[in-house]
PyMOL CGO cylinders between C-alpha atoms (Angstrom):
from pymol import cmd
from pymol.cgo import CYLINDER

trace = [
    CYLINDER, -5.38, 11.27, 2.93, -7.20, 7.98, 2.65, 0.3, 1, 1, 1, 1, 1, 1,
    CYLINDER, -7.20, 7.98, 2.65, -5.54, 5.62, 0.23, 0.3, 1, 1, 1, 1, 1, 1,
    CYLINDER, -5.54, 5.62, 0.23, -6.88, 2.50, -1.55, 0.3, 1, 1, 1, 1, 1, 1,
    CYLINDER, -6.88, 2.50, -1.55, -4.31, 0.11, -3.11, 0.3, 1, 1, 1, 1, 1, 1,
    CYLINDER, -4.31, 0.11, -3.11, -5.54, -2.36, -5.71, 0.3, 1, 1, 1, 1, 1, 1,
    CYLINDER, -5.54, -2.36, -5.71, -3.16, -5.11, -6.66, 0.3, 1, 1, 1, 1, 1, 1,
    CYLINDER, -3.16, -5.11, -6.66, -3.05, -5.56, -10.51, 0.3, 1, 1, 1, 1, 1, 1,
    CYLINDER, -3.05, -5.56, -10.51, 0.01, -7.78, -10.81, 0.3, 1, 1, 1, 1, 1, 1,
    CYLINDER, 0.01, -7.78, -10.81, 2.28, -9.68, -8.64, 0.3, 1, 1, 1, 1, 1, 1,
    CYLINDER, 2.28, -9.68, -8.64, 2.47, -10.63, -4.91, 0.3, 1, 1, 1, 1, 1, 1,
    CYLINDER, 2.47, -10.63, -4.91, 3.39, -8.37, -2.02, 0.3, 1, 1, 1, 1, 1, 1,
    CYLINDER, 3.39, -8.37, -2.02, 3.87, -8.14, 1.68, 0.3, 1, 1, 1, 1, 1, 1,
    CYLINDER, 3.87, -8.14, 1.68, 1.71, -5.33, 3.08, 0.3, 1, 1, 1, 1, 1, 1,
    CYLINDER, 1.71, -5.33, 3.08, 2.36, -3.65, 6.34, 0.3, 1, 1, 1, 1, 1, 1,
    CYLINDER, 2.36, -3.65, 6.34, -0.59, -1.78, 7.69, 0.3, 1, 1, 1, 1, 1, 1,
    CYLINDER, -0.59, -1.78, 7.69, -0.14, -0.42, 11.19, 0.3, 1, 1, 1, 1, 1, 1,
    CYLINDER, -0.14, -0.42, 11.19, 1.04, -3.39, 13.33, 0.3, 1, 1, 1, 1, 1, 1,
    CYLINDER, 1.04, -3.39, 13.33, -0.28, -6.05, 10.80, 0.3, 1, 1, 1, 1, 1, 1,
    CYLINDER, -0.28, -6.05, 10.80, 1.68, -7.78, 8.14, 0.3, 1, 1, 1, 1, 1, 1,
    CYLINDER, 1.68, -7.78, 8.14, -0.09, -9.80, 5.42, 0.3, 1, 1, 1, 1, 1, 1,
    CYLINDER, -0.09, -9.80, 5.42, 0.38, -11.06, 1.90, 0.3, 1, 1, 1, 1, 1, 1,
    CYLINDER, 0.38, -11.06, 1.90, -1.52, -9.50, -1.01, 0.3, 1, 1, 1, 1, 1, 1,
    CYLINDER, -1.52, -9.50, -1.01, -1.98, -10.59, -4.56, 0.3, 1, 1, 1, 1, 1, 1,
    CYLINDER, -1.98, -10.59, -4.56, -3.83, -9.91, -7.76, 0.3, 1, 1, 1, 1, 1, 1,
    CYLINDER, -3.83, -9.91, -7.76, -7.35, -8.67, -7.19, 0.3, 1, 1, 1, 1, 1, 1,
    CYLINDER, -7.35, -8.67, -7.19, -6.85, -7.66, -3.55, 0.3, 1, 1, 1, 1, 1, 1,
    CYLINDER, -6.85, -7.66, -3.55, -7.75, -4.08, -2.41, 0.3, 1, 1, 1, 1, 1, 1,
    CYLINDER, -7.75, -4.08, -2.41, -6.39, -2.46, 0.74, 0.3, 1, 1, 1, 1, 1, 1,
    CYLINDER, -6.39, -2.46, 0.74, -8.03, 0.58, 2.43, 0.3, 1, 1, 1, 1, 1, 1,
    CYLINDER, -8.03, 0.58, 2.43, -5.44, 2.71, 4.30, 0.3, 1, 1, 1, 1, 1, 1,
    CYLINDER, -5.44, 2.71, 4.30, -6.78, 5.19, 6.81, 0.3, 1, 1, 1, 1, 1, 1,
    CYLINDER, -6.78, 5.19, 6.81, -5.19, 8.57, 7.10, 0.3, 1, 1, 1, 1, 1, 1,
    CYLINDER, -5.19, 8.57, 7.10, -2.20, 8.65, 9.29, 0.3, 1, 1, 1, 1, 1, 1,
    CYLINDER, -2.20, 8.65, 9.29, -1.74, 4.80, 9.27, 0.3, 1, 1, 1, 1, 1, 1,
    CYLINDER, -1.74, 4.80, 9.27, 1.83, 3.66, 8.99, 0.3, 1, 1, 1, 1, 1, 1,
    CYLINDER, 1.83, 3.66, 8.99, 2.14, 1.39, 5.83, 0.3, 1, 1, 1, 1, 1, 1,
    CYLINDER, 2.14, 1.39, 5.83, 4.34, 0.07, 3.16, 0.3, 1, 1, 1, 1, 1, 1,
    CYLINDER, 4.34, 0.07, 3.16, 4.31, -2.76, 0.55, 0.3, 1, 1, 1, 1, 1, 1,
    CYLINDER, 4.31, -2.76, 0.55, 7.15, -4.88, -0.64, 0.3, 1, 1, 1, 1, 1, 1,
    CYLINDER, 7.15, -4.88, -0.64, 7.37, -7.17, -3.70, 0.3, 1, 1, 1, 1, 1, 1,
    CYLINDER, 7.37, -7.17, -3.70, 7.77, -10.78, -2.72, 0.3, 1, 1, 1, 1, 1, 1,
    CYLINDER, 7.77, -10.78, -2.72, 6.89, -12.43, -6.03, 0.3, 1, 1, 1, 1, 1, 1,
    CYLINDER, 6.89, -12.43, -6.03, 8.68, -13.42, -9.18, 0.3, 1, 1, 1, 1, 1, 1,
    CYLINDER, 8.68, -13.42, -9.18, 7.22, -10.60, -11.34, 0.3, 1, 1, 1, 1, 1, 1,
    CYLINDER, 7.22, -10.60, -11.34, 7.05, -6.81, -10.74, 0.3, 1, 1, 1, 1, 1, 1,
    CYLINDER, 7.05, -6.81, -10.74, 4.36, -5.79, -8.24, 0.3, 1, 1, 1, 1, 1, 1,
    CYLINDER, 4.36, -5.79, -8.24, 1.94, -3.34, -9.82, 0.3, 1, 1, 1, 1, 1, 1,
    CYLINDER, 1.94, -3.34, -9.82, -0.68, -1.44, -7.79, 0.3, 1, 1, 1, 1, 1, 1,
    CYLINDER, -0.68, -1.44, -7.79, -3.33, 1.10, -8.62, 0.3, 1, 1, 1, 1, 1, 1,
    CYLINDER, -3.33, 1.10, -8.62, -3.41, 3.78, -5.90, 0.3, 1, 1, 1, 1, 1, 1,
    CYLINDER, -3.41, 3.78, -5.90, -6.36, 6.03, -5.35, 0.3, 1, 1, 1, 1, 1, 1,
    CYLINDER, -6.36, 6.03, -5.35, -6.13, 8.89, -2.71, 0.3, 1, 1, 1, 1, 1, 1,
    CYLINDER, -6.13, 8.89, -2.71, -8.96, 11.06, -1.33, 0.3, 1, 1, 1, 1, 1, 1,
    CYLINDER, -8.96, 11.06, -1.33, -8.57, 14.01, -0.90, 0.3, 1, 1, 1, 1, 1, 1,
    CYLINDER, -8.57, 14.01, -0.90, -5.85, 14.11, -3.63, 0.3, 1, 1, 1, 1, 1, 1,
    CYLINDER, -5.85, 14.11, -3.63, -2.34, 13.19, -2.48, 0.3, 1, 1, 1, 1, 1, 1,
    CYLINDER, -2.34, 13.19, -2.48, 0.23, 15.88, -1.68, 0.3, 1, 1, 1, 1, 1, 1,
    CYLINDER, 0.23, 15.88, -1.68, 3.93, 15.31, -0.93, 0.3, 1, 1, 1, 1, 1, 1,
    CYLINDER, 3.93, 15.31, -0.93, 3.40, 17.04, 2.49, 0.3, 1, 1, 1, 1, 1, 1,
    CYLINDER, 3.40, 17.04, 2.49, 1.13, 14.14, 3.44, 0.3, 1, 1, 1, 1, 1, 1,
    CYLINDER, 1.13, 14.14, 3.44, 4.11, 11.66, 3.56, 0.3, 1, 1, 1, 1, 1, 1,
    CYLINDER, 4.11, 11.66, 3.56, 6.20, 10.97, 6.67, 0.3, 1, 1, 1, 1, 1, 1,
    CYLINDER, 6.20, 10.97, 6.67, 9.01, 8.55, 6.17, 0.3, 1, 1, 1, 1, 1, 1,
    CYLINDER, 9.01, 8.55, 6.17, 9.53, 6.03, 9.07, 0.3, 1, 1, 1, 1, 1, 1,
    CYLINDER, 9.53, 6.03, 9.07, 12.60, 4.02, 9.88, 0.3, 1, 1, 1, 1, 1, 1,
    CYLINDER, 12.60, 4.02, 9.88, 12.44, 0.29, 8.99, 0.3, 1, 1, 1, 1, 1, 1,
]
cmd.load_cgo(trace, "trace")
């Protein structure tokens, strides 16, 4: 499933494959299928994102990785 995250509030640290970078309000991140990723709040307010998935997300699409 391809995912797009759009940051609507706050500031985060995004891990996308081997890359780490800061994201903030207005940023959009495209996540290719099978790409290891996570996002962590690093701001003073709650981090809010809008997540769109295509095809639609299923629980079976998720693999949890160790930190």
